[in-house]
C-alpha positions in Angstrom: 25.7 57.5 -3.6 29.1 56.2 -4.4 31.0 59.5 -4.0 29.1 59.9 -0.7 29.9 56.5 0.6 33.8 56.8 -0.3 34.4 60.0 1.3 33.8 58.5 5.0 35.8 55.5 4.2 38.8 57.6 2.6 38.5 59.9 5.9 38.6 56.7 8.1 41.4 55.2 6.4 43.4 58.6 6.7 42.7 58.5 10.3 43.8 55.0 10.6 47.1 55.8 8.9 47.8 58.7 11.3 46.9 56.4 14.4 49.2 53.8 13.3 52.2 56.5 12.8 51.2 57.6 16.3 52.0 54.0 17.3 55.3 53.4 15.3 56.8 56.9 15.0 57.5 57.3 19.0 59.4 53.8 18.8 61.4 55.2 15.8 62.2 58.2 17.8 63.5 56.3 20.9 65.7 54.1 18.4 67.2 57.2 16.8 67.9 58.8 20.3 69.6 55.5 21.2 71.8 55.6 18.3 72.6 59.3 18.8 73.2 59.1 22.5 75.0 55.6 22.8 78.6 56.1 23.5 81.3 53.8 21.5 81.7 50.4 23.5 84.7 48.8 24.5 83.9 45.6 23.2 83.3 43.7 26.4 80.5 43.1 28.6 78.5 46.1 29.3 75.7 46.2 32.0 74.6 49.8 32.9 71.3 51.8 33.7 69.4 54.2 31.9 71.4 56.9 29.8 71.3 60.5 30.9 70.2 62.5 27.9 70.3 65.9 29.7 71.5 67.0 33.3 71.5 70.2 34.7 74.8 71.8 35.0 76.8 70.4 37.8 74.0 67.8 38.5 74.0 64.0 38.8 71.7 61.3 39.2 72.0 61.3 43.0 70.9 64.9 43.2 67.4 64.4 41.3 65.7 64.4 44.6 66.9 67.8 45.5 65.5 69.2 42.6 68.3 68.8 39.8 66.8 68.5 36.2 67.8 65.2 34.6 66.2 63.6 31.7 67.3 59.7 31.4 66.5 57.2 28.8 64.0 55.6 31.2 61.9 58.9 31.2 61.9 59.3 27.5 61.1 55.7 26.5 58.2 55.8 29.3 56.5 58.8 27.6 57.2 57.6 24.0 55.6 54.1 25.1 52.6 56.0 26.4 52.3 57.9 23.1 52.3 54.7 21.2 49.8 53.0 23.7 47.5 56.0 23.2 47.8 55.7 19.5 46.8 51.9 19.7 43.8 52.4 22.0 42.6 55.1 19.5 43.2 52.8 16.6 41.5 49.7 18.3 38.6 52.1 19.5 38.1 53.9 16.2 34.9 53.6 14.1 33.0 51.7 17.1 29.7 50.1 16.2 26.7 48.7 18.3 27.3 45.4 16.7 31.1 44.5 16.2 32.0 43.7 12.6 35.9 44.8 12.6 38.6 42.5 14.2 39.8 45.4 16.0 36.8 46.1 17.8 36.6 42.5 18.7 40.2 42.7 20.0 39.0 45.8 22.1 36.1 44.2 23.4 37.9 41.1 24.4 40.6 43.1 26.3 37.9 44.8 28.3 35.9 41.3 29.1 38.6 39.5 30.1 39.9 42.8 32.4 36.3 42.9 33.8 36.2 39.2 34.4 39.6 39.5 36.5 38.1 42.5 38.6 35.0 40.5 39.3 37.1 37.5 40.7 39.7 39.6 42.8 37.9 42.8 43.7 34.0 42.3 43.1 31.4 43.6 41.0 31.6 47.0 42.7 35.1 47.8 41.6 34.3 47.4 37.8 35.1 51.0 37.4 38.8 50.3 37.9 38.9 48.6 34.5 40.3 51.4 32.6 43.1 51.7 35.0 44.1 48.1 35.3 44.0 48.0 31.6 46.4 50.9 31.3 48.7 49.4 33.9 49.1 46.2 32.3 49.3 47.8 28.9 52.2 50.1 29.8 54.0 47.5 31.8 54.0 45.1 29.0 54.8 47.3 26.2 57.5 49.0 28.4 59.1 45.5 28.8 58.8 44.7 25.1 60.8 47.9 24.2 64.0 45.5 24.8 63.0 43.6 21.8 64.0 46.6 19.8 67.2 47.2 21.3 65.7 50.0 23.5 66.4 50.4 27.3 63.0 49.0 28.8 61.5 51.5 31.3 60.6 48.6 33.7 64.3 48.1 34.0 64.8 51.7 35.9 63.5 51.0 39.5 62.4 54.8 39.7 59.9 54.3 37.0 58.5 51.0 38.7 58.6 52.7 42.0 56.5 55.8 40.8 53.8 53.2 39.6 54.0 51.6 43.1 53.4 54.7 44.7 50.3 55.5 42.8 48.9 52.0 43.7 49.8 53.0 47.5 47.7 55.9 47.2 44.9 54.2 45.7 45.1 51.5 48.5 44.8 54.5 51.2 42.0 56.0 49.3 40.1 52.5 49.2 40.7 52.1 52.9 39.8 55.8 54.0 36.7 55.9 51.6 34.3 55.6 54.6 36.0 58.6 56.6 39.1 58.8 58.9 36.9 57.3 61.9 36.5 53.8 60.0 40.0 54.0 58.7 41.8 54.6 62.0 39.5 52.1 63.7 40.5 49.3 61.1 44.2 50.2 61.6 44.2 50.3 65.5 41.5 47.7 66.2 43.7 44.8 67.4 46.0 46.8 69.7 49.3 48.8 69.3 51.6 46.1 68.5 49.3 45.1 65.5 49.0 48.6 64.6 52.5 49.1 64.2 52.7 45.9 62.1 49.8 47.4 59.9 51.6 50.8 59.4 54.9 48.9 58.3 52.9 46.7 56.2 51.3 49.3 54.2 54.6 51.3 54.0 56.1 48.2 52.5 53.6 47.4 49.9 54.9 49.8 47.3 58.5 49.0 48.2 57.8 45.3 47.7 55.8 45.8 44.5 58.4 47.9 42.9 61.5 45.7 43.8 59.5 42.7 42.8 58.7 43.9 39.0 62.0 45.9 38.5 64.0 42.7 40.0 62.5 40.2 37.7 62.6 42.3 34.7 66.3 43.7 35.3 67.6 40.3 36.2 66.3 38.9 33.0 68.2 41.7 31.0 71.5 41.1 32.9 71.3 37.2 32.7 70.6 37.8 28.7 73.6 40.0 28.3 75.9 37.6 30.3 74.5 34.5 28.1 75.0 36.4 24.9 78.6 37.2 26.0 79.5 33.9 27.2 78.2 32.3 23.9 80.7 34.9 22.0 83.5 33.7 24.2 82.6 30.0 23.7 82.4 30.5 19.9 86.0 32.0 19.8 87.2 29.3 21.9 85.7 26.6 19.8 86.5 28.3 16.6 89.4 30.3 17.3 92.0 27.9 15.4 90.3 28.7 12.4 91.0 32.5 12.8 88.8 35.4 13.6 85.1 34.0 12.9 81.6 35.0 13.3 80.2 34.0 16.8 77.9 31.4 15.4 76.9 30.6 18.8 75.0 33.8 19.2 72.6 33.0 16.6 69.0 31.7 17.7 69.8 31.0 21.4 69.6 34.9 22.5 66.6 35.0 20.5 64.9 32.2 22.2 66.3 33.5 25.7 65.1 36.9 24.5 61.3 35.5 24.0 61.3 34.1 27.5 63.1 37.1 29.4 61.4 39.9 27.4 58.2 38.5 26.3 56.8 35.9 28.9 58.8 37.4 32.1 57.6 40.9 31.0 54.1 39.9 30.4 54.1 37.9 33.8 55.4 40.5 35.9 52.9 42.9 34.4 50.1 40.6 35.0 51.2 40.1 38.6 51.5 43.7 39.3 48.0 44.4 38.2 46.8 41.2 40.4 48.5 42.7 43.3 47.1 46.1 42.8 43.5 44.5 42.5 44.1 42.4 45.9 45.2 45.3 47.7 42.6 47.8 46.7 39.9 45.4 46.8 41.2 43.8 50.2 41.5 47.4 51.7 38.0 48.7 50.6 35.7 48.2 53.6 32.5 47.5 51.7 30.0 46.7 54.4 30.8 50.0 56.1 30.6 51.8 52.8 27.2 50.3 52.2 25.9 51.2 55.6 27.5 54.7 55.3 25.4 54.9 51.7 22.1 53.7 53.1 22.4 56.1 55.9 23.0 58.9 53.4 20.2 57.6 51.4 17.7 57.6 54.4 18.6 61.2 55.5 18.1 62.3 52.0 14.6 60.7 51.9 13.6 62.1 55.3 14.9 65.5 54.4 12.8 65.5 50.8 
């Protein structure tokens, strides 16, 4: 009996180790790439975007729209973060039981319950099927911002990455508004006259732009402020202790870490929450629930009469 009991345990531990490696190794790979491709610094303040790991011969970053193949640090880090999150999800849900006994299952259930409560409060009970999407969106945004704590370029600091998320949300909003057919969609868009129709179209097109710039602007501004303050503290250390010769920048000890907790942890988490909340409000607000229920009841009556 002992031999038969230890085999599943060993197998479970082996799977756990593999999943932990799946979480850690992508981040290690990102740090290795950062070290290998980072050019030698000038020693001054350096604020720049994502490094280009590969560019098609003769192409630059402005030619991406025309089809030129360019691989940037933001793209690679995004994929590596997604792999790490996948490993984390598999780790939290490995060995699920009907009655939770493990801490990780309690954590997984807590995340799902809290997200469902958010969706109930902002979208309604009908939209609980959005739970996996909202969890994935918040997780991707949070962990992307947290990569800056490892010295990596945060994908949320790249406008193209966040704008891609916003475009996805834009199509979800359109799908929610058009779920009852084109007639209901056009009626809702043009019900209040041509002037309001034009404003509605502009508002719909502006939604992904405002969401992307809000998220990107707050994360990127935090990174820029952190670099500027760190450089200022370095200069202040030299000014105060310069008479002693070349000294270690003591003012850079501790203070940048406290600022990082705010800009990277608090602000990154807050922006992820705001992005998810806006997604829920826009999708839930655009969904014509009453029209959908009427259409559903009509289909049900027709099916019953045909039977």
